[in-house]
C-alpha positions in Angstrom: -177.0 -40.2 101.7 -178.9 -37.6 100.5 -183.0 -36.7 100.9 -184.4 -38.6 98.0 -186.7 -36.0 97.8 -184.1 -33.6 96.4 -183.1 -36.3 94.3 -187.2 -35.7 92.9 -187.8 -32.6 93.2 -183.8 -31.5 91.7 -182.6 -33.8 89.6 -180.6 -32.1 87.6 -178.6 -30.1 90.4 -177.8 -33.4 91.8 -176.4 -34.9 88.4 -174.0 -31.2 88.2 -172.8 -32.0 92.0 -172.3 -35.6 91.6 -170.4 -34.6 88.3 -168.2 -31.9 89.4 -167.4 -34.6 92.2 -166.2 -37.1 89.1 -169.1 -39.6 89.9 -171.9 -40.9 88.2 -174.6 -39.1 86.8 -176.1 -41.9 85.5 -177.3 -42.8 89.4 -179.7 -40.0 89.5 -182.1 -41.4 86.4 -181.0 -45.3 88.0 -182.7 -43.9 91.0 -186.0 -42.3 89.4 -186.6 -45.2 87.5 -186.4 -47.7 90.8 -188.3 -45.3 93.0 -190.9 -44.5 90.8 -191.4 -48.8 90.3 -191.1 -48.8 94.2 -193.6 -46.0 94.9 -195.9 -47.8 92.1 -195.5 -51.5 93.9 -196.4 -49.7 97.4 -199.5 -47.9 96.2 -200.5 -51.4 94.3 -200.2 -53.1 97.4 -202.0 -50.9 99.8 -204.8 -51.1 97.0 -204.7 -54.9 97.2 -204.9 -55.0 100.7 -207.6 -52.7 100.8 -209.9 -54.7 98.2 -208.9 -57.6 100.4 -210.1 -56.5 104.0 -213.4 -55.0 102.2 -213.6 -58.4 100.9 -212.9 -60.0 104.2 -215.6 -58.0 106.1 -218.5 -58.8 103.7 -217.8 -62.4 103.9 -219.6 -61.8 107.5 -222.4 -59.9 106.4 -223.2 -62.1 103.5 -222.9 -65.1 105.9 -225.7 -63.3 108.0 -227.9 -62.8 104.9 -227.7 -66.5 104.3 -225.7 -65.9 100.9 -223.0 -68.3 99.4 -219.4 -67.0 100.1 -217.0 -69.3 98.4 -216.4 -67.3 95.3 -215.9 -64.2 97.5 -213.2 -66.4 99.7 -211.9 -67.6 96.7 -210.8 -63.9 95.5 -209.6 -63.1 99.1 -207.5 -66.1 98.7 -205.9 -65.2 95.1 -205.7 -61.3 95.9 -203.4 -62.6 99.2 -201.5 -64.4 96.7 -200.9 -61.3 94.3 -200.2 -59.2 97.4 -197.3 -61.9 98.5 -195.8 -61.9 94.7 -195.6 -57.7 95.1 -193.9 -58.1 98.0 -191.5 -60.1 96.9 -191.3 -57.7 93.9 -190.8 -54.9 96.5 -188.5 -56.5 98.7 -186.3 -56.7 95.4 -186.7 -52.9 94.5 -186.1 -51.5 97.9 -182.8 -53.1 97.8 -181.9 -52.2 95.0 -183.2 -48.3 95.8 -181.0 -48.5 98.6 -178.2 -49.5 96.8 -178.4 -46.7 94.6 -179.0 -44.7 97.6 -176.1 -45.5 99.6 -173.6 -45.3 96.3 -175.0 -41.3 95.7 -172.2 -39.2 97.3 -172.9 -36.4 99.3 -173.3 -32.9 97.1 -170.4 -30.2 97.2 -171.4 -26.5 99.1 -172.4 -24.2 96.2 -168.6 -22.1 97.5 -166.5 -25.1 96.8 -164.1 -24.3 93.7 -164.9 -26.9 91.1 -161.5 -28.6 89.9 -161.1 -32.4 88.7 -158.6 -33.4 91.3 -156.4 -32.3 94.0 -154.1 -30.2 91.6 -156.7 -27.9 91.3 -157.2 -27.5 95.3 -156.8 -24.0 96.2 -154.3 -22.5 98.9 -155.6 -20.7 100.8 -153.3 -19.3 103.3 -149.7 -20.0 104.6 -149.0 -19.8 108.5 -145.8 -20.0 110.8 -142.1 -19.3 109.6 -140.3 -21.8 107.6 -136.8 -22.8 109.3 -133.9 -21.7 107.6 -131.0 -24.4 107.6 -127.3 -24.0 107.8 -126.8 -27.4 107.0 -129.1 -29.9 104.5 -132.0 -31.4 106.1 -132.4 -34.7 106.8 -135.6 -36.5 105.7 -137.4 -37.6 109.1 -136.9 -41.5 108.3 -132.8 -40.9 108.3 -132.8 -39.0 111.6 -135.7 -41.7 113.6 -133.4 -44.2 112.4 -130.2 -43.1 113.6 -131.7 -41.6 117.1 -133.2 -45.6 117.8 -136.5 -44.2 117.1 -138.1 -46.4 114.6 -137.4 -49.6 113.4 -138.4 -50.6 110.1 -136.4 -53.1 109.2 -138.3 -55.3 112.1 -141.8 -53.9 111.1 -141.0 -55.8 108.0 -140.5 -59.1 109.5 -143.3 -58.7 111.8 -145.7 -57.6 109.8 -144.6 -56.4 106.0 -144.3 -53.3 104.2 -145.8 -49.9 105.6 -145.8 -51.0 108.8 -142.7 -49.3 111.6 -141.9 -50.1 115.5 -141.4 -47.1 117.5 -138.6 -47.4 120.2 -137.3 -45.7 123.1 -137.5 -42.1 123.0 -140.0 -42.3 119.1 -142.0 -45.0 121.2 -142.6 -42.5 124.1 -142.9 -39.2 121.7 -145.4 -40.5 119.7 -147.4 -41.4 123.0 -146.3 -37.6 124.4 -148.2 -36.1 121.4 -151.4 -38.6 121.7 -151.8 -36.8 125.1 -150.9 -33.1 124.3 -153.3 -33.8 121.8 -156.2 -35.0 123.8 -155.3 -32.5 126.8 -155.1 -29.7 124.6 -158.4 -30.0 122.8 -160.2 -31.1 126.4 -158.9 -28.2 128.2 -158.5 -25.2 125.6 -161.3 -26.6 123.7 -163.8 -27.7 125.7 -163.9 -31.8 123.9 -165.7 -34.7 125.8 -163.2 -37.4 125.5 -164.3 -41.1 124.2 -162.0 -44.2 123.9 -163.9 -46.7 121.6 -163.8 -50.0 120.4 -161.2 -49.8 117.2 -163.4 -53.2 115.7 -166.3 -51.3 113.9 -169.2 -53.0 112.5 -171.0 -53.5 109.1 -174.1 -50.8 110.0 -171.5 -48.7 111.6 -169.4 -48.3 108.4 -172.2 -47.6 106.1 -173.3 -45.0 108.3 -170.3 -42.4 108.2 -170.0 -43.8 104.2 -167.0 -45.8 104.4 -169.2 -48.7 103.1 -170.3 -50.2 100.5 -168.0 -47.7 98.8 -164.9 -48.4 99.7 -164.6 -51.8 100.7 -161.2 -52.5 99.1 -159.8 -49.8 101.3 -161.2 -51.6 104.8 -159.6 -54.6 107.2 -162.5 -56.9 107.6 -162.6 -59.9 110.4 -162.3 -63.2 108.5 -165.7 -65.0 109.1 -167.5 -61.7 111.2 -168.7 -58.4 110.3 -166.7 -57.0 112.1 -163.8 -53.9 110.2 -160.7 -52.6 111.8 -161.2 -49.0 112.4 -160.2 -46.5 109.6 -160.6 -43.6 111.8 -162.1 -42.5 114.9 -164.9 -40.6 113.0 -166.4 -44.2 112.0 -166.8 -45.2 116.2 -167.6 -41.5 117.6 -170.4 -40.7 114.8 -172.1 -43.9 115.5 -172.4 -43.3 119.2 -175.5 -41.5 118.5 -176.8 -44.0 115.6 -180.3 -44.2 115.5 -181.2 -41.9 118.1 -182.6 -38.6 119.0 -180.5 -36.0 120.5 -182.0 -32.4 122.6 -181.5 -29.1 120.5 -180.6 -28.1 123.8 -177.0 -30.3 124.2 -176.2 -29.6 120.8 -173.4 -29.2 119.7 -172.0 -32.0 121.1 -168.1 -32.1 120.6 -166.1 -35.5 121.2 -162.4 -36.2 121.0 -161.4 -39.3 121.2 -157.7 -41.4 120.2 -157.4 -44.7 118.4 -155.3 -46.8 115.9 -156.3 -46.5 112.3 -156.0 -49.7 109.8 -156.1 -48.7 106.1 -155.5 -50.7 103.0 -154.2 -47.9 100.9 -155.0 -49.3 98.0 -155.0 -47.0 95.9 -151.6 -45.7 97.2 -148.9 -47.7 95.7 -145.8 -45.7 94.6 -146.6 -42.9 96.7 -144.7 -41.9 100.4 -143.1 -45.3 99.8 -140.0 -44.0 102.3 -140.8 -42.8 106.1 -144.7 -43.0 108.4 -146.5 -40.2 106.2 -148.8 -43.0 104.2 -148.7 -46.7 106.2 -151.4 -49.1 107.0 -151.5 -48.6 110.5 -151.3 -45.0 112.4 -152.6 -43.3 115.6 -154.8 -40.2 115.3 -156.7 -37.6 117.4 -160.2 -36.7 115.8 -162.7 -34.2 116.7 -166.3 -35.0 115.9 -169.3 -32.6 116.4 -172.8 -33.1 116.1 -174.6 -29.7 115.3 -177.9 -27.8 114.2 -177.8 -27.2 110.6 -177.8 -23.8 110.8 -174.9 -23.4 113.3 -172.9 -26.5 111.2 -170.5 -24.4 108.9 -169.6 -21.7 111.4 -168.7 -25.4 113.7 -166.6 -26.6 110.5 -164.3 -23.1 110.9 -164.3 -23.8 114.8 -163.0 -27.0 114.0 -160.2 -25.8 111.8 -158.8 -23.2 113.9 -159.2 -26.5 116.5 -156.6 -28.6 114.4 -154.6 -25.0 113.7 -154.1 -24.5 117.3 -152.0 -27.9 117.6 -149.5 -26.9 114.7 -149.5 -23.5 116.2 -148.7 -24.7 119.6 -146.1 -26.9 118.2 -144.8 -24.1 116.2 -145.1 -26.1 112.8 -145.0 -23.9 109.7 -148.2 -25.1 107.5 -150.7 -23.8 105.0 -154.4 -24.4 104.5 -155.9 -25.7 101.3 -159.9 -26.3 100.3 -160.5 -29.1 98.6 -162.2 -28.5 94.8 -164.8 -30.9 94.4 -162.7 -33.6 92.6 -160.8 -33.9 95.3 -163.6 -33.5 98.2 -164.5 -36.9 98.8 -167.6 -39.0 98.6 -169.0 -38.0 102.3 -167.9 -34.0 102.6 -169.8 -30.9 101.1 -166.7 -29.0 102.4 -163.3 -29.7 103.2 -160.5 -28.1 104.5 -156.6 -30.3 104.4 -154.0 -28.3 107.0 -150.6 -29.7 105.7 -147.6 -28.9 107.7 -143.8 -28.2 106.2 -141.5 -31.1 105.6 -138.1 -29.7 105.0 -136.2 -32.3 103.5 -139.3 -32.8 100.9 -139.4 -29.0 100.5 -142.8 -29.3 100.7 -146.4 -29.3 102.3 -147.9 -33.0 103.6 -151.3 -33.2 104.8 -151.9 -33.7 108.5 -155.5 -33.3 108.7 -158.7 -32.7 107.1 -161.7 -30.5 108.5 -165.4 -31.6 106.9 -168.6 -30.9 107.2 -170.8 -33.7 106.0 -174.3 -31.6 106.2 -177.3 -34.3 107.1 -175.5 -36.9 104.4 -174.2 -38.9 107.4 -177.1 -38.4 109.9 -179.4 -39.6 107.0 -177.1 -43.0 107.0 -177.3 -43.2 110.5 -180.5 -42.4 111.5 -179.1 -39.2 113.9 -182.0 -37.2 114.3 -182.3 -34.1 117.4 -186.0 -32.8 118.4 -186.2 -29.0 118.4 -187.2 -26.9 121.5 -190.3 -26.9 119.6 -190.7 -30.8 119.6 -189.9 -30.8 115.8 -187.5 -33.8 114.4 -184.7 -33.1 112.6 -181.3 -34.3 111.1 -178.4 -33.5 113.0 -175.1 -31.7 110.8 -172.1 -34.0 111.3 -168.7 -32.8 111.1 -165.1 -34.2 112.0 -161.2 -33.4 111.4 -158.4 -34.7 112.5 -156.1 -33.2 115.3 -154.1 -34.1 114.4 -152.3 -37.3 112.8 -149.7 -38.4 115.1 -147.4 -40.4 113.3 -147.2 -37.2 110.6 -146.7 -35.1 113.5 -143.7 -36.8 114.5 -142.2 -36.8 110.8 -142.9 -33.3 111.1 -141.3 -32.6 114.8 -138.3 -34.4 113.6 -138.1 -33.1 110.3 -138.3 -29.3 111.7 -136.9 -29.4 114.5 -133.5 -31.4 114.0 -130.2 -30.0 114.4 -126.9 -30.2 112.7 -125.4 -32.9 115.2 -128.6 -35.1 114.6 -130.4 -34.6 118.0 -134.0 -33.5 117.6 -135.1 -30.4 119.9 -138.4 -30.8 122.1 -141.1 -28.3 121.0 -141.6 -26.6 124.3 -145.6 -27.9 124.6 -143.9 -31.3 124.5 -141.0 -31.1 126.7 -143.3 -31.5 130.3 -144.3 -34.7 128.8 -141.2 -36.2 127.7 -139.3 -35.1 130.2 -136.5 -33.7 128.3 -136.4 -31.3 125.9 -134.1 -32.7 123.1 -133.3 -36.2 121.6 -129.5 -37.0 121.1 -127.2 -39.8 120.0 -126.6 -42.4 122.2 
């Protein structure tokens, strides 16, 4: 969440940031109105308590002096009733105050290009060489089915649409990619591996910004305040919820594999073929906790870490910078590495690398103690390193051969034990 002082002191700047993100700027006015009422109630309650305390203390003195105290006692009781009434009113106002504060998006960094939606994102650069095929390249779903790597029909029978079953070498390739990515980030980038739970409580989902705004996109366990993990960002960031870290330990760098579960409620009709947009997928995620003054340095390091996986797999890709309208609710700045899919002749998102500044840390109450003893909120960052299913799809399309086989990237051959997947 945003610093309430920022909203109070610079409401027009906050409104502009919300507007550029496509949000509702009137939330600022609603917040200021409720915030004023809240502070008035707090002041009133404090004054009433002070008056009641003084009157209560006067009763003893009056009794010693033989004075009547019935009227004073009645006044103390009346003040107590008034305090109770105002405390109930404050409780309701506090609830509205928090709801509004949780619904205000993070502000974009000043350098983020202003734009209305994904059509105005900026391509910063293209990397790698796009392969020239001497035959028409096939889409990954055709290649995978022909090689017996994926079974879509049985997945529909088991779970429904937007699911798939990996079989044989398809399952092994998925497992190889997860192991390769985790190993690479540990050995080359210095991350510590985490294997978190896949079921997440409500407080954790609020902490990283999935709730309350995106409740319709989450899978909730019926009868419990538990949700299926939408991304490892959620459990890994919440490792340090309500904690005070030491400055000397920052930056903290974690990498984690999880299955991810999303309803894709707003994706009707998009990427209905293949394994690009599905309800369950695997992902390797990098998460960092940093000092505020070092967070953008860490953001570019995170981006480079994600690119390292694409470079190691020798996959062509491009880097996009998200404009304000496509930045998302929680991010202050975000880059999307997109891998080239030759059969579709387009680039497809394979990672997102974001800096949330102190937005998540305020929601999750994650602070650090400086060497001088001051308490500050950390900055949190995360990046996919990478989305595993999409990486598999990219390998199938970019490494396909005319005879229907698929070559294995060199860095994966030790994990697979083969250098090519062929028809049986």
